[in-house]
C-alpha positions as CSV (number, residue, x, y, z in Angstrom):
1,X,-7.6,-12.4,11.3
2,X,-10.4,-9.6,10.5
3,X,-10.0,-6.6,12.4
4,X,-11.4,-2.9,12.8
5,X,-12.0,0.9,13.8
6,X,-12.8,2.0,17.3
7,X,-13.2,5.6,17.3
8,X,-14.4,8.6,18.8
9,X,-14.1,12.5,17.8
10,X,-14.5,16.1,19.1
11,X,-13.8,19.1,18.1
12,X,-14.0,22.6,19.9
13,X,-14.0,26.3,19.4
14,X,-11.6,27.2,22.4
15,X,-11.8,29.8,24.8
16,X,-10.0,32.9,22.7
17,X,-11.5,32.2,18.3
18,X,-14.8,33.4,17.4
19,X,-15.4,30.2,14.7
20,X,-14.5,27.0,14.9
21,X,-12.0,26.2,11.6
22,X,-11.2,22.8,12.3
23,X,-13.2,19.8,10.1
24,X,-13.2,16.1,11.2
25,X,-14.5,13.2,10.3
26,X,-14.1,9.4,11.4
27,X,-15.2,5.9,10.6
28,X,-14.8,2.1,10.9
29,X,-12.7,3.0,7.4
30,X,-11.5,6.3,7.3
31,X,-10.2,9.2,9.5
32,X,-10.1,12.7,8.4
33,X,-8.9,16.2,10.3
34,X,-8.1,19.4,8.6
35,X,-7.5,22.6,10.2
36,X,-8.5,25.7,7.8
37,X,-6.6,28.9,7.5
38,X,-7.4,32.2,5.8
39,X,-9.8,33.7,8.4
40,X,-13.1,33.9,9.2
41,X,-14.0,33.8,5.9
42,X,-12.1,31.2,4.2
43,X,-10.5,29.2,7.1
44,X,-13.8,27.2,8.1
45,X,-14.5,27.1,4.1
46,X,-11.1,25.6,3.3
47,X,-11.3,22.8,6.0
48,X,-15.4,21.5,5.3
49,X,-14.3,21.1,1.2
50,X,-11.0,19.4,2.1
51,X,-13.4,16.8,4.3
52,X,-16.0,16.4,2.4
53,X,-14.5,15.7,-0.8
54,X,-11.9,12.8,1.4
55,X,-15.2,11.7,3.3
56,X,-16.5,10.2,-0.1
57,X,-13.9,7.7,0.3
58,X,-16.0,6.0,3.5
59,X,-15.8,2.5,1.8
60,X,-13.9,-0.8,1.2
61,X,-11.1,-0.4,-1.4
62,X,-8.0,-3.4,-2.4
63,X,-4.7,-2.2,0.0
64,X,-3.3,-0.9,-3.3
65,X,-5.9,1.7,-4.2
66,X,-5.6,3.4,-1.0
67,X,-3.3,6.2,-1.8
68,X,-3.9,6.4,-4.7
69,X,-7.8,7.5,-3.9
70,X,-6.8,10.0,-0.8
71,X,-3.9,11.5,-3.4
72,X,-6.9,12.4,-6.0
73,X,-9.5,13.5,-3.8
74,X,-7.0,15.4,-1.9
75,X,-6.1,16.8,-5.6
76,X,-9.3,17.6,-6.1
77,X,-10.2,19.1,-2.8
78,X,-7.2,21.5,-3.8
79,X,-8.1,22.5,-7.5
80,X,-11.8,23.3,-5.8
81,X,-10.2,25.9,-2.6
82,X,-8.2,27.8,-5.9
83,X,-11.3,28.1,-8.0
84,X,-13.4,29.3,-5.1
85,X,-10.5,31.7,-4.2
86,X,-10.5,33.0,-7.9
87,X,-14.4,32.9,-7.8
88,X,-15.1,35.1,-4.9
89,X,-11.7,37.4,-3.9
90,X,-12.5,37.2,0.2
91,X,-11.7,33.7,0.3
92,X,-8.3,34.7,-1.5
93,X,-5.5,32.8,0.5
94,X,-7.5,30.3,2.5
95,X,-6.0,26.9,2.6
96,X,-5.7,24.3,5.0
97,X,-3.6,21.3,6.7
98,X,-5.2,17.7,5.6
99,X,-4.5,14.3,7.1
100,X,-5.8,10.6,6.4
101,X,-6.0,7.5,7.5
102,X,-8.4,5.3,5.0
103,X,-7.9,1.1,5.7
104,X,-8.0,-1.9,3.8
105,X,-8.3,-4.8,6.1
106,X,-4.7,-4.8,8.1
107,X,-3.6,-1.7,5.8
108,X,-3.3,1.7,6.4
109,X,-3.1,4.1,3.4
110,X,-1.9,7.7,5.0
111,X,-1.2,11.1,3.6
112,X,-0.3,14.6,5.1
113,X,-0.1,18.2,4.3
114,X,0.4,20.9,7.1
115,X,1.2,21.0,10.8
116,X,-1.8,18.7,11.8
117,X,-0.3,15.5,13.2
118,X,-1.0,11.3,13.5
119,X,0.5,9.9,16.7
120,X,0.9,6.5,16.9
121,X,0.3,4.9,21.0
122,X,2.1,1.0,20.5
123,X,3.0,-0.9,23.7
124,X,2.3,2.3,26.0
125,X,4.7,4.4,23.4
126,X,3.4,7.0,21.9
127,X,5.2,8.3,18.7
128,X,4.2,11.1,16.4
129,X,4.4,9.6,13.0
130,X,3.5,13.1,10.9
131,X,6.3,15.3,10.0
132,X,5.2,19.1,10.5
133,X,5.1,20.9,7.4
134,X,6.1,24.1,9.5
135,X,9.2,27.2,9.0
136,X,10.1,26.0,12.5
137,X,10.6,22.1,11.5
138,X,12.7,23.5,9.1
139,X,15.1,24.9,11.4
140,X,15.2,22.2,13.4
141,X,15.7,19.5,10.4
142,X,18.5,22.0,9.8
143,X,19.9,22.2,12.8
144,X,19.7,25.9,13.7
145,X,17.1,25.3,16.8
146,X,16.0,22.7,19.1
147,X,12.3,20.8,19.0
148,X,12.1,22.1,22.9
149,X,12.8,25.9,21.2
150,X,10.8,24.6,18.3
151,X,7.6,24.5,20.3
152,X,8.1,28.0,21.9
153,X,8.7,29.8,18.8
154,X,6.6,32.4,18.0
155,X,6.7,31.4,14.1
156,X,5.7,27.7,14.9
157,X,2.6,28.2,13.2
158,X,3.7,29.0,9.7
159,X,2.7,26.4,7.6
160,X,5.1,26.0,4.9
161,X,2.4,23.3,2.5
162,X,-1.2,23.7,2.6
163,X,-3.8,22.8,0.2
164,X,-5.7,25.7,-1.7
165,X,-3.0,28.5,-0.5
166,X,-1.5,28.4,-3.8
167,X,-2.1,26.7,-7.5
168,X,1.4,24.9,-7.6
169,X,1.2,21.4,-7.5
170,X,0.7,20.2,-4.0
171,X,3.3,18.3,-2.1
172,X,2.0,15.3,-0.1
173,X,3.5,12.7,2.7
174,X,2.2,9.6,1.8
175,X,2.4,6.1,3.5
176,X,1.1,2.4,3.3
177,X,1.5,0.9,7.0
178,X,0.4,-2.1,9.1
179,X,-2.8,-1.8,11.0
180,X,-1.7,-3.8,14.6
181,X,-4.7,-4.7,16.9
182,X,-3.5,-3.1,20.0
183,X,-2.6,0.0,18.7
184,X,-4.3,3.4,19.3
185,X,-4.2,6.2,16.4
186,X,-4.3,9.9,17.8
187,X,-5.3,12.7,14.9
188,X,-5.7,16.2,16.3
189,X,-4.4,20.1,14.8
190,X,-2.4,22.2,16.9
191,X,-5.1,23.3,19.4
192,X,-3.9,20.4,21.3
193,X,-0.3,19.6,21.0
194,X,0.1,22.9,20.7
195,X,-1.0,23.7,24.5
196,X,-0.9,20.0,26.2
197,X,2.3,18.6,26.8
198,X,3.3,15.2,24.8
199,X,3.9,13.7,28.5
200,X,0.0,14.5,29.1
201,X,-1.6,13.2,25.9
202,X,0.6,9.7,26.3
203,X,-0.3,9.4,29.7
204,X,-4.1,10.4,28.9
205,X,-3.9,7.8,25.6
206,X,-2.4,5.0,28.1
207,X,-4.6,5.3,31.0
208,X,-8.0,6.3,29.8
209,X,-9.7,3.0,27.3
210,X,-12.7,4.7,26.6
211,X,-12.3,6.4,23.3
212,X,-15.4,9.0,24.2
213,X,-13.5,10.0,27.6
214,X,-10.5,9.8,26.1
215,X,-11.1,12.7,23.5
216,X,-13.0,13.8,26.4
217,X,-10.2,14.6,28.9
218,X,-7.6,15.4,25.8
219,X,-9.7,18.5,24.7
220,X,-10.1,19.3,28.3
221,X,-6.5,19.2,28.9
222,X,-6.7,21.7,26.5
223,X,-8.6,24.1,27.2
224,X,-7.5,24.5,31.0
225,X,-4.3,24.8,28.6
226,X,-6.0,28.3,27.6
227,X,-7.8,27.2,24.2
228,X,-5.8,30.0,22.2
229,X,-7.1,27.8,19.2
230,X,-9.6,25.7,17.8
231,X,-9.1,21.7,19.2
232,X,-9.9,18.3,17.5
233,X,-9.1,15.1,18.3
234,X,-9.8,12.2,17.0
235,X,-8.4,8.9,18.7
236,X,-9.2,5.3,17.1
237,X,-8.1,1.6,18.3
238,X,-7.1,-1.3,15.6
239,X,-9.9,-4.0,17.3
240,X,-9.9,-7.7,16.5
241,X,-13.4,-8.0,15.0
242,X,-16.0,-10.3,16.6
243,X,-17.9,-11.8,13.7
244,X,-20.7,-12.6,16.3
245,X,-20.8,-9.0,18.1
246,X,-23.6,-6.9,16.9
247,X,-22.5,-3.4,17.1
248,X,-25.9,-0.8,18.7
249,X,-27.4,1.8,16.0
250,X,-27.8,4.8,18.6
251,X,-25.2,7.6,18.1
252,X,-24.4,9.4,20.9
253,X,-24.2,12.9,21.0
254,X,-23.2,14.8,24.1
255,X,-24.3,18.5,24.2
256,X,-21.7,21.2,25.6
257,X,-23.2,21.9,28.1
258,X,-23.7,18.0,29.6
259,X,-20.2,17.4,29.4
260,X,-18.4,16.2,32.8
261,X,-14.9,16.2,32.2
262,X,-13.3,13.2,34.8
263,X,-10.6,14.3,36.7
264,X,-7.2,13.7,35.4
265,X,-4.5,11.9,37.5
266,X,-2.7,13.3,40.2
267,X,0.5,13.2,38.5
268,X,-0.9,14.7,35.6
269,X,0.1,18.8,35.8
270,X,-3.4,19.4,34.8
271,X,-5.2,17.4,38.1
272,X,-7.7,19.0,38.7
273,X,-10.5,20.2,36.8
274,X,-14.1,19.2,36.6
275,X,-17.4,20.9,34.5
276,X,-15.4,22.5,32.1
277,X,-17.0,25.2,29.8
278,X,-16.9,23.1,26.9
279,X,-18.2,25.3,24.0
280,X,-20.0,23.3,21.0
281,X,-18.0,20.3,21.9
282,X,-19.3,17.5,20.5
283,X,-18.5,13.5,20.4
284,X,-20.1,10.0,18.8
285,X,-19.8,6.9,19.0
286,X,-19.5,3.8,17.0
287,X,-21.0,2.6,14.5
288,X,-22.1,5.8,12.0
289,X,-19.8,8.0,10.6
290,X,-19.0,11.2,11.9
291,X,-18.7,15.1,11.6
292,X,-17.3,17.5,13.8
293,X,-16.6,20.9,13.5
294,X,-17.1,23.5,10.8
295,X,-17.8,20.7,8.2
296,X,-20.3,19.3,10.3
297,X,-22.4,22.5,10.5
298,X,-22.7,23.7,7.2
299,X,-22.7,21.5,3.7
300,X,-20.6,22.6,0.5
301,X,-21.4,21.7,-2.9
302,X,-17.7,20.6,-4.5
303,X,-17.1,22.4,-7.2
304,X,-14.5,19.6,-8.9
305,X,-16.6,16.4,-10.9
306,X,-13.9,15.5,-12.6
307,X,-14.6,11.8,-13.9
308,X,-13.0,9.0,-11.4
309,X,-10.3,7.3,-12.6
310,X,-9.4,3.7,-12.9
311,X,-8.1,3.2,-9.7
312,X,-7.0,-0.5,-10.3
313,X,-4.9,0.7,-13.1
314,X,-3.0,3.4,-10.6
315,X,-3.5,6.6,-10.3
316,X,-0.3,9.3,-10.7
317,X,2.9,7.9,-9.0
318,X,4.3,8.0,-5.5
319,X,6.1,11.0,-4.8
320,X,10.0,10.6,-3.5
321,X,8.9,10.5,0.3
322,X,6.4,7.6,-0.3
323,X,7.0,4.8,2.1
324,X,5.5,1.4,2.4
325,X,5.8,-0.2,5.9
326,X,5.8,-3.7,6.7
327,X,4.9,-5.1,9.6
328,X,7.8,-6.4,11.0
329,X,10.8,-5.3,8.6
330,X,10.2,-1.6,8.9
331,X,10.4,0.7,12.3
332,X,6.4,1.3,12.9
333,X,7.4,4.4,14.8
334,X,8.7,6.3,12.2
335,X,8.7,10.0,11.9
336,X,9.7,10.9,8.4
337,X,8.4,9.5,5.2
338,X,11.3,8.9,3.4
339,X,12.5,5.8,6.1
340,X,13.4,2.7,4.0
341,X,10.7,0.3,3.4
342,X,12.8,-3.2,3.8
343,X,15.6,-3.1,6.7
344,X,18.3,-5.6,5.7
345,X,21.8,-5.8,8.0
346,X,23.2,-5.1,4.6
347,X,20.9,-2.6,3.6
348,X,21.6,-0.6,7.2
349,X,25.1,-0.1,6.6
350,X,24.4,1.2,3.6
351,X,22.0,3.5,5.6
352,X,24.0,4.3,8.6
353,X,26.8,5.3,5.5
354,X,24.6,7.6,3.4
355,X,23.2,9.0,6.9
356,X,26.1,10.5,7.9
357,X,26.4,11.8,4.5
358,X,22.7,13.3,4.6
359,X,23.5,15.4,7.7
360,X,26.6,16.5,6.4
361,X,25.1,18.3,3.6
362,X,22.4,18.8,5.5
363,X,23.8,21.3,7.7
364,X,25.8,23.1,5.0
365,X,22.8,23.1,2.9
366,X,20.1,22.6,4.8
367,X,20.0,26.5,5.8
368,X,20.6,28.1,2.2
369,X,18.5,25.2,0.8
370,X,15.6,26.5,3.2
371,X,16.6,30.4,2.2
372,X,16.4,30.3,-1.4
373,X,12.9,28.3,-1.1
374,X,11.7,31.4,1.1
375,X,12.8,33.7,-2.2
376,X,10.3,31.9,-4.1
377,X,7.5,33.3,-2.7
378,X,5.5,36.5,-2.7
379,X,3.3,38.2,0.2
380,X,0.8,41.3,0.1
381,X,1.1,43.3,2.9
382,X,0.9,47.5,4.2
383,X,4.1,49.6,3.5
384,X,3.3,52.7,5.2
385,X,0.3,54.1,3.6
386,X,0.0,51.8,0.7
387,X,-0.6,47.9,-0.4
388,X,3.0,46.4,-1.3
389,X,4.1,43.1,-2.1
390,X,7.0,41.8,-0.6
391,X,9.1,39.1,-1.9
392,X,10.4,36.1,0.5
393,X,7.9,34.9,3.7
394,X,6.8,37.9,6.7
395,X,9.1,36.2,9.1
396,X,13.1,36.7,10.2
397,X,15.2,34.3,12.0
398,X,17.2,36.2,14.3
399,X,19.5,38.6,12.2
400,X,18.4,37.0,9.2
401,X,15.2,39.0,6.8
402,X,13.1,36.5,5.2
403,X,11.8,39.4,3.2
404,X,12.3,42.4,1.2
405,X,10.0,44.5,-0.2
406,X,9.6,43.6,-4.2
407,X,7.2,46.5,-5.0
408,X,4.8,49.1,-3.9
409,X,1.7,50.5,-5.3
410,X,-0.2,53.4,-6.1
411,X,-2.9,51.6,-3.8
412,X,-3.6,53.5,-0.6
413,X,-4.4,51.2,2.0
414,X,-6.6,54.2,3.6
415,X,-9.4,53.8,0.9
416,X,-9.8,49.8,1.3
417,X,-13.0,48.9,2.2
418,X,-12.7,47.5,6.2
419,X,-13.1,43.8,5.3
420,X,-10.2,44.5,2.5
421,X,-7.9,46.1,5.3
422,X,-9.0,43.4,7.7
423,X,-7.6,40.9,5.5
424,X,-4.2,43.0,5.0
425,X,-3.4,42.3,9.0
426,X,-2.2,39.1,7.7
427,X,-0.1,38.6,4.9
428,X,-2.0,37.4,1.8
429,X,0.4,34.5,0.6
430,X,1.1,33.7,-3.1
431,X,3.7,31.5,-5.2
432,X,4.0,33.8,-7.7
433,X,5.1,37.2,-8.8
434,X,2.0,37.1,-11.2
435,X,0.0,35.5,-8.5
436,X,0.7,38.3,-6.1
437,X,-0.3,41.2,-8.8
438,X,-3.3,39.2,-9.2
439,X,-4.1,39.6,-5.5
440,X,-3.6,43.6,-6.1
441,X,-5.9,44.1,-8.7
442,X,-8.5,42.3,-7.3
443,X,-8.2,44.9,-3.9
444,X,-8.5,47.5,-6.3
445,X,-12.3,46.1,-7.2
446,X,-12.8,47.1,-2.8
447,X,-12.0,50.8,-2.6
448,X,-14.3,53.0,-0.9
449,X,-13.5,55.6,-4.3
450,X,-13.8,55.0,-7.8
451,X,-10.2,55.8,-9.2
452,X,-7.6,53.6,-7.6
453,X,-6.1,52.8,-11.3
454,X,-4.5,56.1,-12.1
455,X,-1.2,56.1,-14.2
456,X,1.2,57.1,-11.0
457,X,4.1,54.7,-11.2
458,X,5.1,52.1,-8.6
459,X,8.4,50.7,-8.0
460,X,10.3,48.3,-7.1
461,X,12.3,48.0,-3.7
462,X,15.0,46.6,-2.2
463,X,16.4,44.6,1.0
464,X,17.9,47.7,1.8
465,X,14.6,50.1,1.6
466,X,12.2,47.3,3.3
467,X,12.7,44.1,5.4
468,X,9.4,44.0,6.9
469,X,5.8,45.6,6.4
470,X,6.3,48.0,8.9
471,X,8.3,50.8,7.4
472,X,6.9,53.2,5.7
473,X,7.6,53.7,2.2
474,X,5.4,56.4,-0.5
475,X,5.3,55.9,-3.8
476,X,7.7,57.7,-6.4
477,X,6.2,60.4,-8.5
478,X,9.7,60.5,-10.9
479,X,9.6,56.8,-11.9
480,X,9.7,56.7,-15.9
481,X,8.5,52.9,-15.7
482,X,5.8,50.4,-14.2
483,X,7.0,47.6,-12.8
484,X,3.7,46.2,-12.1
485,X,3.6,45.9,-15.9
486,X,7.0,44.9,-16.3
487,X,8.0,41.8,-18.3
488,X,11.5,41.6,-16.1
489,X,10.6,38.6,-13.9
490,X,14.5,37.6,-12.7
491,X,13.8,37.6,-9.1
492,X,10.2,36.6,-9.1
493,X,8.3,33.2,-9.9
């Protein structure tokens, strides 16, 4: 049996954002979606870089090469983003989520990082396939909050894994899945699922057979809900290929002014809308591969051009989270990449035992593990009138503070040029103390005065001194040491 993928894709700037930082790519072999972050200067660049590297995979490969090729392209994109940040300080801190599906006959290789999602509709049941890499998902996994509470949590957009945000080795969720005729896949950014309910998404995917209209309706529902973020949607059907069928070579692009959003079923909570204003929405159909969002409006020359490895020999090694999903033996609706690949009676018994033990370990040690992870991170933000380096992440969970002032520099925020001050309105995260210090040194190059590198000392903060960036503290003039140059980093890295 020969199968193929039919698809439609759309991206909308939304009703609040000034730029579209999402990017998407769709073809009969490859689906890619990336949601950039890092401000107007960096988010669209990050997502465009990711999709640019992955779109080169739009070809036919043996099934065993799917994941290695995806992994290689993503690693190249990650290194490219790191290099661009080093070349241009205005891009420091940019990153992107990324999710991609690459087909080989009836097999799908998938990689995922961040909080963009892949859903699978099979037999009218919609399941979230990917597992969000976010702080609130960690809180759900460790039993601190429920999934319902996570959907409304004020910190739900804090991503714990992304491409380009730090030079550390990236951790991807990877899997091989079965491409089953009749399946419908949805790839989307949080601009959709963040404001449209699971039930409404399910209803639209189930009741609207036309792919382009389905994408149109999903984006329309997000617009009705206020669309505070960019919205990017890719809907793809797995279908049996008719060898005698011929595909039209015409590409249909619908301008935003021409979009006439059809009404949703009266049972939907968003049942009353037509002719919605749809800024920069674009849709395309088979057979030509399409790009939507930021990557459709700009071209980026890749910085990383390393020789392509011989994928017949494998590339790298699958991480602990890698899973292969057979057609019959495994649950196709797994929501976590660590599901066993073979299901037998004996394995089920052991799985239940280990699962029970795992829950106990998770409940007792999950919170500690999560907190420990936050204390390996650093970020740069104001502390009163000065630029400071914080240890941890810029959030609190109830009474638990996840950050503390580590160093307050002698760099006044007021002396920074306007774009640098604007950049500090959002914390600049780094994975090590040395990397955070490099950011501070870069900021010194963007001041309104010539001398910002005087010998005025800085000092290390403590948790009692500050737990968030709003506290005001000034540098001490009596300290005899300068922790910026201190070699003792026992609490960092």
